[in-house]
N, C-alpha and C positions, 0 to 999 in steps of 0.2 A: 360583385354584377349580379345586375337583380334579373331573373330571369320571368316576371310578369308585374304589373301594374300594382297589385300587392304585395308583392316580395319587394317592390322600387319604395313604396311606404312604410314598411315595415324596416328595411333596413334606414331611410328620414329617421322616424322615430328612434329609433336604437344610436345613433351618430346625435341625435340631438339638433340636425340642419332641414334644407328642402332641398339642395340637389338635385334629386332626379325626380320632383314634384315641379321644382322649376325648369329644369329640361323636356317634360313629358308638353308643359303646356306652353314651352318654346316651340315644340317641333307643332303640336297642334295648331296653333295660332297662324303659323309659315303654309300648313297644307292644308286648313278652314277653307281657303277661298276655294279648292277642289273639292270638295265634299259636300255634300249636303243633307244632314243625319235625317230619316225622316222617320216616326213612328211606324211603329211592329204594325201597326191593324192598316197606315194608310201604302197605297200602290205607288210604285215609281208610274211615275209618266211613260207617257211614250215614248220610246226614242233611246232612253234613260238604259246603265245596264248595274245592275247589283257587284260590287266589289265587297271583298273580305284582305283583310293586311295583319301585318304584325310586328309590333317595334321590336327594332335590334338598339339592344345597348353598346354605350363606346368611354372607355374611359382615358383621355389622353395625356400625357405629359402636359404638363403649363397649358391646359385648358378645362375650364370646367365640362361635366358631364356630359353628355347627351343622347338622345335616344332620337331613331330615327323610324318614320311609317313605311314598311318596304307596299305595295297594292302585289297583294297576292290574285292570279287569274283563276 
């Protein structure tokens, strides 16, 4: 079970597959409509709030690997 994105990529490389990379891409696509990543030098517009988050990794029987992004307040 990976503990960060770098570890997930290392697991994929060692196993010769892309399961975790695909899970990350799927989650980012699903939540992408809710976020806009701004360049470091750009300030957020008035009324916007900076949020951070982390990925939660999961493996379920008979289902592909998955990860979810959780917003941290």
